[in-house]
Biopython code that builds the backbone (N, CA, C, O; Angstrom):
import numpy as np
from Bio.PDB.StructureBuilder import StructureBuilder

atoms = [
    (1, "MET", "N", (0.839, -1.151, 0.020)),
    (1, "MET", "CA", (-0.016, 0.000, -0.001)),
    (1, "MET", "C", (0.885, 1.242, 0.000)),
    (1, "MET", "O", (1.758, 1.354, 0.861)),
    (2, "PRO", "N", (0.700, 2.162, -0.927)),
    (2, "PRO", "CA", (1.531, 3.369, -1.031)),
    (2, "PRO", "C", (1.330, 4.324, 0.179)),
    (2, "PRO", "O", (0.286, 4.325, 0.831)),
    (3, "LYS", "N", (2.353, 5.108, 0.433)),
    (3, "LYS", "CA", (2.310, 6.117, 1.472)),
    (3, "LYS", "C", (1.984, 7.463, 0.797)),
    (3, "LYS", "O", (2.601, 7.831, -0.203)),
    (4, "TYR", "N", (1.013, 8.182, 1.356)),
    (4, "TYR", "CA", (0.620, 9.488, 0.777)),
    (4, "TYR", "C", (0.812, 10.563, 1.833)),
    (4, "TYR", "O", (0.620, 10.339, 3.028)),
    (5, "TYR", "N", (1.194, 11.726, 1.355)),
    (5, "TYR", "CA", (1.341, 12.921, 2.189)),
    (5, "TYR", "C", (0.095, 13.763, 1.876)),
    (5, "TYR", "O", (-0.100, 14.184, 0.736)),
    (6, "VAL", "N", (-0.726, 13.999, 2.867)),
    (6, "VAL", "CA", (-1.968, 14.734, 2.698)),
    (6, "VAL", "C", (-1.883, 16.053, 3.449)),
    (6, "VAL", "O", (-1.631, 16.077, 4.654)),
    (7, "ASN", "N", (-2.090, 17.128, 2.744)),
    (7, "ASN", "CA", (-2.130, 18.458, 3.308)),
    (7, "ASN", "C", (-3.538, 18.996, 3.105)),
    (7, "ASN", "O", (-4.072, 18.925, 1.998)),
    (8, "ILE", "N", (-4.139, 19.527, 4.146)),
    (8, "ILE", "CA", (-5.493, 20.102, 4.077)),
    (8, "ILE", "C", (-5.395, 21.568, 4.404)),
    (8, "ILE", "O", (-4.941, 21.958, 5.479)),
    (9, "TYR", "N", (-5.830, 22.374, 3.457)),
    (9, "TYR", "CA", (-5.846, 23.832, 3.661)),
    (9, "TYR", "C", (-7.300, 24.228, 3.915)),
    (9, "TYR", "O", (-8.188, 23.982, 3.099)),
    (10, "ALA", "N", (-7.511, 24.857, 5.092)),
    (10, "ALA", "CA", (-8.866, 25.172, 5.472)),
    (10, "ALA", "C", (-8.912, 26.469, 6.271)),
    (10, "ALA", "O", (-7.925, 26.923, 6.850)),
    (11, "LYS", "N", (-10.130, 27.045, 6.269)),
    (11, "LYS", "CA", (-10.361, 28.209, 7.120)),
    (11, "LYS", "C", (-11.059, 27.693, 8.381)),
    (11, "LYS", "O", (-12.081, 27.012, 8.299)),
    (12, "VAL", "N", (-10.518, 28.011, 9.502)),
    (12, "VAL", "CA", (-11.109, 27.594, 10.782)),
    (12, "VAL", "C", (-11.439, 28.835, 11.591)),
    (12, "VAL", "O", (-10.775, 29.865, 11.472)),
    (13, "LYS", "N", (-12.458, 28.728, 12.401)),
    (13, "LYS", "CA", (-12.863, 29.890, 13.210)),
    (13, "LYS", "C", (-12.747, 29.484, 14.663)),
    (13, "LYS", "O", (-13.634, 28.824, 15.205)),
    (14, "PRO", "N", (-11.650, 29.881, 15.296)),
    (14, "PRO", "CA", (-11.542, 29.639, 16.722)),
    (14, "PRO", "C", (-12.616, 30.389, 17.494)),
    (14, "PRO", "O", (-13.061, 31.462, 17.087)),
    (15, "PHE", "N", (-13.026, 29.801, 18.623)),
    (15, "PHE", "CA", (-14.167, 30.374, 19.354)),
    (15, "PHE", "C", (-13.905, 31.779, 19.887)),
    (15, "PHE", "O", (-14.842, 32.533, 20.151)),
    (16, "ASN", "N", (-12.609, 32.134, 20.049)),
    (16, "ASN", "CA", (-12.313, 33.439, 20.626)),
    (16, "ASN", "C", (-11.976, 34.517, 19.602)),
    (16, "ASN", "O", (-11.606, 35.627, 19.985)),
    (17, "LEU", "N", (-12.097, 34.215, 18.299)),
    (17, "LEU", "CA", (-11.823, 35.174, 17.270)),
    (17, "LEU", "C", (-13.098, 35.426, 16.426)),
    (17, "LEU", "O", (-13.930, 34.532, 16.265)),
    (18, "LYS", "N", (-13.230, 36.635, 15.904)),
    (18, "LYS", "CA", (-14.389, 36.944, 15.098)),
    (18, "LYS", "C", (-14.306, 36.425, 13.683)),
    (18, "LYS", "O", (-15.314, 36.008, 13.113)),
    (19, "SER", "N", (-13.114, 36.446, 13.107)),
    (19, "SER", "CA", (-13.003, 36.011, 11.698)),
    (19, "SER", "C", (-12.128, 34.728, 11.626)),
    (19, "SER", "O", (-11.281, 34.483, 12.486)),
    (20, "PRO", "N", (-12.368, 33.932, 10.574)),
    (20, "PRO", "CA", (-11.653, 32.678, 10.418)),
    (20, "PRO", "C", (-10.175, 32.933, 10.090)),
    (20, "PRO", "O", (-9.816, 33.992, 9.576)),
    (21, "ILE", "N", (-9.355, 31.976, 10.387)),
    (21, "ILE", "CA", (-7.924, 32.014, 10.087)),
    (21, "ILE", "C", (-7.611, 30.837, 9.139)),
    (21, "ILE", "O", (-8.304, 29.819, 9.141)),
    (22, "ASP", "N", (-6.577, 31.002, 8.353)),
    (22, "ASP", "CA", (-6.135, 29.902, 7.487)),
    (22, "ASP", "C", (-5.344, 28.922, 8.292)),
    (22, "ASP", "O", (-4.509, 29.320, 9.105)),
    (23, "LYS", "N", (-5.580, 27.663, 8.094)),
    (23, "LYS", "CA", (-4.919, 26.595, 8.811)),
    (23, "LYS", "C", (-4.537, 25.488, 7.890)),
    (23, "LYS", "O", (-5.266, 25.192, 6.944)),
    (24, "GLU", "N", (-3.403, 24.856, 8.136)),
    (24, "GLU", "CA", (-2.963, 23.700, 7.334)),
    (24, "GLU", "C", (-2.811, 22.511, 8.272)),
    (24, "GLU", "O", (-2.204, 22.601, 9.339)),
    (25, "PHE", "N", (-3.384, 21.398, 7.837)),
    (25, "PHE", "CA", (-3.287, 20.139, 8.568)),
    (25, "PHE", "C", (-2.483, 19.160, 7.693)),
    (25, "PHE", "O", (-2.638, 19.143, 6.472)),
    (26, "ARG", "N", (-1.633, 18.356, 8.321)),
    (26, "ARG", "CA", (-0.794, 17.441, 7.555)),
    (26, "ARG", "C", (-0.879, 16.036, 8.171)),
    (26, "ARG", "O", (-0.935, 15.861, 9.388)),
    (27, "GLN", "N", (-0.884, 15.066, 7.286)),
    (27, "GLN", "CA", (-0.868, 13.639, 7.691)),
    (27, "GLN", "C", (-0.068, 12.858, 6.664)),
    (27, "GLN", "O", (-0.042, 13.194, 5.480)),
    (28, "ILE", "N", (0.579, 11.815, 7.143)),
    (28, "ILE", "CA", (1.206, 10.823, 6.282)),
    (28, "ILE", "C", (0.426, 9.533, 6.516)),
    (28, "ILE", "O", (0.298, 9.070, 7.649)),
    (29, "ILE", "N", (-0.088, 8.963, 5.437)),
    (29, "ILE", "CA", (-1.021, 7.818, 5.612)),
    (29, "ILE", "C", (-0.857, 6.802, 4.481)),
    (29, "ILE", "O", (-0.566, 7.148, 3.336)),
    (30, "ASP", "N", (-1.052, 5.548, 4.845)),
    (30, "ASP", "CA", (-1.062, 4.458, 3.821)),
    (30, "ASP", "C", (-2.483, 4.339, 3.282)),
    (30, "ASP", "O", (-3.444, 4.312, 4.051)),
    (31, "ALA", "N", (-2.614, 4.268, 1.961)),
    (31, "ALA", "CA", (-3.937, 4.180, 1.353)),
    (31, "ALA", "C", (-3.817, 3.531, -0.031)),
    (31, "ALA", "O", (-2.733, 3.402, -0.598)),
    (32, "ASN", "N", (-4.994, 3.126, -0.546)),
    (32, "ASN", "CA", (-5.003, 2.485, -1.861)),
    (32, "ASN", "C", (-4.818, 3.460, -2.967)),
    (32, "ASN", "O", (-4.194, 3.131, -3.976)),
    (33, "ASP", "N", (-5.351, 4.689, -2.821)),
    (33, "ASP", "CA", (-5.188, 5.716, -3.872)),
    (33, "ASP", "C", (-5.321, 7.091, -3.198)),
    (33, "ASP", "O", (-5.488, 7.185, -1.982)),
    (34, "GLU", "N", (-5.244, 8.137, -4.000)),
    (34, "GLU", "CA", (-5.243, 9.475, -3.457)),
    (34, "GLU", "C", (-6.517, 9.852, -2.705)),
    (34, "GLU", "O", (-6.473, 10.439, -1.623)),
    (35, "LEU", "N", (-7.655, 9.498, -3.308)),
    (35, "LEU", "CA", (-8.931, 9.826, -2.645)),
    (35, "LEU", "C", (-9.146, 8.983, -1.384)),
    (35, "LEU", "O", (-9.729, 9.461, -0.411)),
    (36, "ASP", "N", (-8.690, 7.765, -1.397)),
    (36, "ASP", "CA", (-8.715, 6.919, -0.188)),
    (36, "ASP", "C", (-7.848, 7.534, 0.903)),
    (36, "ASP", "O", (-8.179, 7.453, 2.086)),
    (37, "ALA", "N", (-6.755, 8.139, 0.508)),
    (37, "ALA", "CA", (-5.901, 8.827, 1.495)),
    (37, "ALA", "C", (-6.608, 10.006, 2.152)),
    (37, "ALA", "O", (-6.412, 10.263, 3.340)),
    (38, "CYS", "N", (-7.424, 10.719, 1.392)),
    (38, "CYS", "CA", (-8.204, 11.810, 1.946)),
    (38, "CYS", "C", (-9.251, 11.295, 2.945)),
    (38, "CYS", "O", (-9.433, 11.862, 4.022)),
    (39, "VAL", "N", (-9.923, 10.224, 2.567)),
    (39, "VAL", "CA", (-10.975, 9.644, 3.445)),
    (39, "VAL", "C", (-10.329, 9.162, 4.742)),
    (39, "VAL", "O", (-10.847, 9.423, 5.828)),
    (40, "LYS", "N", (-9.209, 8.466, 4.633)),
    (40, "LYS", "CA", (-8.538, 7.923, 5.851)),
    (40, "LYS", "C", (-8.005, 9.049, 6.709)),
    (40, "LYS", "O", (-8.016, 8.949, 7.936)),
    (41, "THR", "N", (-7.542, 10.113, 6.093)),
    (41, "THR", "CA", (-7.079, 11.282, 6.852)),
    (41, "THR", "C", (-8.259, 11.907, 7.597)),
    (41, "THR", "O", (-8.120, 12.269, 8.765)),
    (42, "TRP", "N", (-9.409, 12.040, 6.947)),
    (42, "TRP", "CA", (-10.583, 12.566, 7.582)),
    (42, "TRP", "C", (-11.002, 11.681, 8.767)),
    (42, "TRP", "O", (-11.361, 12.189, 9.829)),
    (43, "LEU", "N", (-10.954, 10.376, 8.579)),
    (43, "LEU", "CA", (-11.353, 9.429, 9.616)),
    (43, "LEU", "C", (-10.404, 9.578, 10.834)),
    (43, "LEU", "O", (-10.834, 9.456, 11.981)),
    (44, "ARG", "N", (-9.143, 9.836, 10.568)),
    (44, "ARG", "CA", (-8.186, 9.959, 11.666)),
    (44, "ARG", "C", (-8.333, 11.282, 12.366)),
    (44, "ARG", "O", (-8.273, 11.324, 13.595)),
    (45, "MET", "N", (-8.527, 12.391, 11.625)),
    (45, "MET", "CA", (-8.518, 13.728, 12.226)),
    (45, "MET", "C", (-9.894, 14.252, 12.588)),
    (45, "MET", "O", (-10.021, 15.044, 13.522)),
    (46, "ARG", "N", (-10.941, 13.823, 11.864)),
    (46, "ARG", "CA", (-12.306, 14.253, 12.076)),
    (46, "ARG", "C", (-12.438, 15.758, 12.081)),
    (46, "ARG", "O", (-13.030, 16.335, 12.994)),
    (47, "ILE", "N", (-11.876, 16.410, 11.039)),
    (47, "ILE", "CA", (-11.978, 17.864, 10.942)),
    (47, "ILE", "C", (-13.101, 18.206, 10.007)),
    (47, "ILE", "O", (-13.488, 17.410, 9.151)),
    (48, "ALA", "N", (-13.627, 19.411, 10.180)),
    (48, "ALA", "CA", (-14.657, 19.902, 9.248)),
    (48, "ALA", "C", (-14.025, 20.163, 7.910)),
    (48, "ALA", "O", (-12.951, 20.758, 7.832)),
    (49, "ILE", "N", (-14.672, 19.728, 6.861)),
    (49, "ILE", "CA", (-14.025, 19.809, 5.561)),
    (49, "ILE", "C", (-14.654, 20.851, 4.641)),
    (49, "ILE", "O", (-14.214, 20.998, 3.500)),
    (50, "LYS", "N", (-15.659, 21.571, 5.099)),
    (50, "LYS", "CA", (-16.290, 22.600, 4.249)),
    (50, "LYS", "C", (-15.303, 23.657, 3.844)),
    (50, "LYS", "O", (-14.558, 24.161, 4.684)),
    (51, "ASP", "N", (-15.278, 23.997, 2.607)),
    (51, "ASP", "CA", (-14.402, 25.029, 2.034)),
    (51, "ASP", "C", (-12.908, 24.743, 2.221)),
    (51, "ASP", "O", (-12.102, 25.653, 2.413)),
    (52, "SER", "N", (-12.570, 23.479, 2.161)),
    (52, "SER", "CA", (-11.149, 23.089, 2.302)),
    (52, "SER", "C", (-10.621, 22.576, 0.978)),
    (52, "SER", "O", (-11.384, 22.163, 0.105)),
    (53, "THR", "N", (-9.324, 22.606, 0.843)),
    (53, "THR", "CA", (-8.628, 22.080, -0.325)),
    (53, "THR", "C", (-7.662, 21.025, 0.194)),
    (53, "THR", "O", (-6.970, 21.243, 1.189)),
    (54, "TRP", "N", (-7.620, 19.884, -0.482)),
    (54, "TRP", "CA", (-6.796, 18.743, -0.110)),
    (54, "TRP", "C", (-5.749, 18.524, -1.161)),
    (54, "TRP", "O", (-6.050, 18.387, -2.347)),
    (55, "LYS", "N", (-4.512, 18.491, -0.714)),
    (55, "LYS", "CA", (-3.397, 18.186, -1.638)),
    (55, "LYS", "C", (-2.803, 16.855, -1.247)),
    (55, "LYS", "O", (-2.492, 16.632, -0.077)),
    (56, "VAL", "N", (-2.638, 15.961, -2.216)),
    (56, "VAL", "CA", (-2.154, 14.626, -1.946)),
    (56, "VAL", "C", (-0.914, 14.389, -2.819)),
    (56, "VAL", "O", (-0.907, 14.690, -4.012)),
    (57, "SER", "N", (0.119, 13.849, -2.197)),
    (57, "SER", "CA", (1.370, 13.589, -2.923)),
    (57, "SER", "C", (1.969, 12.309, -2.414)),
    (57, "SER", "O", (1.832, 11.959, -1.241)),
    (58, "GLU", "N", (2.649, 11.596, -3.329)),
    (58, "GLU", "CA", (3.459, 10.447, -2.943)),
    (58, "GLU", "C", (4.914, 10.801, -2.717)),
    (58, "GLU", "O", (5.704, 9.989, -2.235)),
    (59, "LEU", "N", (5.258, 12.044, -3.078)),
    (59, "LEU", "CA", (6.656, 12.455, -3.097)),
    (59, "LEU", "C", (7.096, 13.225, -1.831)),
    (59, "LEU", "O", (8.293, 13.393, -1.595)),
    (60, "GLY", "N", (6.167, 13.672, -1.056)),
    (60, "GLY", "CA", (6.541, 14.449, 0.161)),
    (60, "GLY", "C", (5.636, 15.656, 0.270)),
    (60, "GLY", "O", (4.709, 15.837, -0.520)),
    (61, "GLU", "N", (5.930, 16.494, 1.287)),
    (61, "GLU", "CA", (5.055, 17.634, 1.585)),
    (61, "GLU", "C", (5.361, 18.847, 0.722)),
    (61, "GLU", "O", (4.537, 19.761, 0.679)),
    (62, "ASP", "N", (6.485, 18.912, 0.039)),
    (62, "ASP", "CA", (6.770, 20.009, -0.818)),
    (62, "ASP", "C", (5.843, 19.985, -2.024)),
    (62, "ASP", "O", (5.133, 19.004, -2.246)),
    (63, "ASN", "N", (5.848, 21.068, -2.807)),
    (63, "ASN", "CA", (5.031, 21.110, -4.025)),
    (63, "ASN", "C", (5.703, 20.395, -5.174)),
    (63, "ASN", "O", (6.888, 20.608, -5.430)),
    (64, "HIS", "N", (4.970, 19.556, -5.864)),
    (64, "HIS", "CA", (5.471, 18.756, -7.018)),
    (64, "HIS", "C", (4.479, 18.859, -8.147)),
    (64, "HIS", "O", (3.306, 19.159, -7.930)),
    (65, "ASP", "N", (4.950, 18.608, -9.358)),
    (65, "ASP", "CA", (4.064, 18.633, -10.526)),
    (65, "ASP", "C", (3.046, 17.492, -10.460)),
    (65, "ASP", "O", (1.968, 17.587, -11.048)),
    (66, "ASP", "N", (3.377, 16.430, -9.756)),
    (66, "ASP", "CA", (2.497, 15.251, -9.674)),
    (66, "ASP", "C", (1.479, 15.346, -8.551)),
    (66, "ASP", "O", (0.669, 14.431, -8.404)),
    (67, "ASP", "N", (1.476, 16.370, -7.779)),
    (67, "ASP", "CA", (0.483, 16.491, -6.670)),
    (67, "ASP", "C", (-0.924, 16.563, -7.244)),
    (67, "ASP", "O", (-1.163, 17.102, -8.325)),
    (68, "ILE", "N", (-1.827, 16.005, -6.485)),
    (68, "ILE", "CA", (-3.247, 15.963, -6.875)),
    (68, "ILE", "C", (-4.036, 16.767, -5.848)),
    (68, "ILE", "O", (-3.856, 16.611, -4.640)),
    (69, "TYR", "N", (-4.931, 17.646, -6.364)),
    (69, "TYR", "CA", (-5.745, 18.479, -5.515)),
    (69, "TYR", "C", (-7.207, 18.050, -5.596)),
    (69, "TYR", "O", (-7.730, 17.747, -6.669)),
    (70, "PHE", "N", (-7.862, 18.032, -4.407)),
    (70, "PHE", "CA", (-9.272, 17.740, -4.344)),
    (70, "PHE", "C", (-9.968, 18.908, -3.609)),
    (70, "PHE", "O", (-9.417, 19.500, -2.682)),
    (71, "GLY", "N", (-11.184, 19.208, -4.056)),
    (71, "GLY", "CA", (-12.017, 20.146, -3.330)),
    (71, "GLY", "C", (-12.804, 19.398, -2.243)),
    (71, "GLY", "O", (-12.849, 18.168, -2.217)),
    (72, "HIS", "N", (-13.407, 20.163, -1.371)),
    (72, "HIS", "CA", (-14.110, 19.543, -0.263)),
    (72, "HIS", "C", (-15.289, 18.681, -0.722)),
    (72, "HIS", "O", (-15.644, 17.700, -0.069)),
    (73, "LYS", "N", (-15.883, 19.056, -1.846)),
    (73, "LYS", "CA", (-17.065, 18.288, -2.346)),
    (73, "LYS", "C", (-16.658, 16.872, -2.796)),
    (73, "LYS", "O", (-17.388, 15.908, -2.565)),
    (74, "GLU", "N", (-15.514, 16.764, -3.425)),
    (74, "GLU", "CA", (-15.038, 15.451, -3.866)),
    (74, "GLU", "C", (-14.753, 14.522, -2.672)),
    (74, "GLU", "O", (-15.093, 13.339, -2.676)),
    (75, "VAL", "N", (-14.115, 15.113, -1.658)),
    (75, "VAL", "CA", (-13.788, 14.326, -0.486)),
    (75, "VAL", "C", (-15.059, 13.960, 0.299)),
    (75, "VAL", "O", (-15.181, 12.864, 0.847)),
    (76, "GLU", "N", (-15.995, 14.915, 0.334)),
    (76, "GLU", "CA", (-17.267, 14.668, 1.041)),
    (76, "GLU", "C", (-18.021, 13.512, 0.386)),
    (76, "GLU", "O", (-18.559, 12.638, 1.066)),
    (77, "GLU", "N", (-18.048, 13.524, -0.937)),
    (77, "GLU", "CA", (-18.727, 12.421, -1.696)),
    (77, "GLU", "C", (-18.051, 11.074, -1.427)),
    (77, "GLU", "O", (-18.731, 10.059, -1.274)),
    (78, "ALA", "N", (-16.718, 11.061, -1.369)),
    (78, "ALA", "CA", (-16.000, 9.814, -1.098)),
    (78, "ALA", "C", (-16.293, 9.308, 0.310)),
    (78, "ALA", "O", (-16.412, 8.103, 0.529)),
    (79, "ILE", "N", (-16.409, 10.226, 1.259)),
    (79, "ILE", "CA", (-16.716, 9.866, 2.651)),
    (79, "ILE", "C", (-18.145, 9.281, 2.709)),
    (79, "ILE", "O", (-18.371, 8.280, 3.388)),
    (80, "LYS", "N", (-19.101, 9.898, 2.005)),
    (80, "LYS", "CA", (-20.489, 9.387, 1.983)),
    (80, "LYS", "C", (-20.528, 7.990, 1.368)),
    (80, "LYS", "O", (-21.238, 7.123, 1.878)),
    (81, "LYS", "N", (-19.784, 7.748, 0.287)),
    (81, "LYS", "CA", (-19.739, 6.429, -0.318)),
    (81, "LYS", "C", (-19.177, 5.409, 0.644)),
    (81, "LYS", "O", (-19.695, 4.298, 0.751)),
    (82, "ARG", "N", (-18.128, 5.777, 1.340)),
    (82, "ARG", "CA", (-17.507, 4.881, 2.314)),
    (82, "ARG", "C", (-18.470, 4.551, 3.439)),
    (82, "ARG", "O", (-18.562, 3.401, 3.868)),
    (83, "LYS", "N", (-19.184, 5.554, 3.916)),
    (83, "LYS", "CA", (-20.169, 5.333, 4.990)),
    (83, "LYS", "C", (-21.278, 4.405, 4.525)),
    (83, "LYS", "O", (-21.693, 3.506, 5.256)),
    (84, "LYS", "N", (-21.760, 4.628, 3.297)),
    (84, "LYS", "CA", (-22.798, 3.777, 2.736)),
    (84, "LYS", "C", (-22.334, 2.328, 2.630)),
    (84, "LYS", "O", (-23.081, 1.394, 2.922)),
    (85, "LYS", "N", (-21.119, 2.171, 2.217)),
    (85, "LYS", "CA", (-20.522, 0.832, 2.091)),
    (85, "LYS", "C", (-20.471, 0.133, 3.494)),
    (85, "LYS", "O", (-20.795, -1.049, 3.611)),
    (86, "TRP", "N", (-20.067, 0.875, 4.526)),
    (86, "TRP", "CA", (-20.044, 0.349, 5.864)),
    (86, "TRP", "C", (-21.432, -0.029, 6.337)),
    (86, "TRP", "O", (-21.634, -1.080, 6.945)),
    (87, "ASP", "N", (-22.411, 0.865, 6.041)),
    (87, "ASP", "CA", (-23.801, 0.578, 6.474)),
    (87, "ASP", "C", (-24.353, -0.677, 5.805)),
    (87, "ASP", "O", (-25.081, -1.451, 6.428)),
    (88, "ASP", "N", (-24.003, -0.878, 4.527)),
    (88, "ASP", "CA", (-24.486, -2.038, 3.764)),
    (88, "ASP", "C", (-23.916, -3.348, 4.297)),
    (88, "ASP", "O", (-24.551, -4.396, 4.181)),
    (89, "THR", "N", (-22.701, -3.290, 4.890)),
    (89, "THR", "CA", (-22.057, -4.536, 5.341)),
    (89, "THR", "C", (-22.450, -4.861, 6.768)),
    (89, "THR", "O", (-22.208, -5.975, 7.233)),
    (90, "SER", "N", (-23.051, -3.913, 7.474)),
    (90, "SER", "CA", (-23.376, -4.192, 8.893)),
    (90, "SER", "C", (-24.791, -4.689, 9.065)),
    (90, "SER", "O", (-25.215, -4.967, 10.186)),
]
sb = StructureBuilder()
sb.init_structure("model")
sb.init_model(0)
sb.init_chain("A")
sb.init_seg("    ")
for serial, (resi, resn, name, xyz) in enumerate(atoms, 1):
    if name == "N":
        sb.init_residue(resn, " ", resi, " ")
    sb.init_atom(name, np.array(xyz, "f"), 0.0, 1.0, " ", f" {name:<3s}", serial, name[0])
structure = sb.get_structure()
């Protein structure tokens, strides 16, 4: 199973501030493919994904031409499919 470097760029709103701040979350995770890496990262971190951008790379955390970017809607759909799959097997 390949190792993926997942960076999530999101706006978060801490409870003590009026406006959101930019935040980056990072994970290194084993997954079947890039979208699976996003789903597994979400399962591990349980962060809100609305208005986030997900960058997935097999080469490391730096920027590379081979990096793949996902919007929050693509990741959300993959999470819903995974949940449905779990519900069908239980």
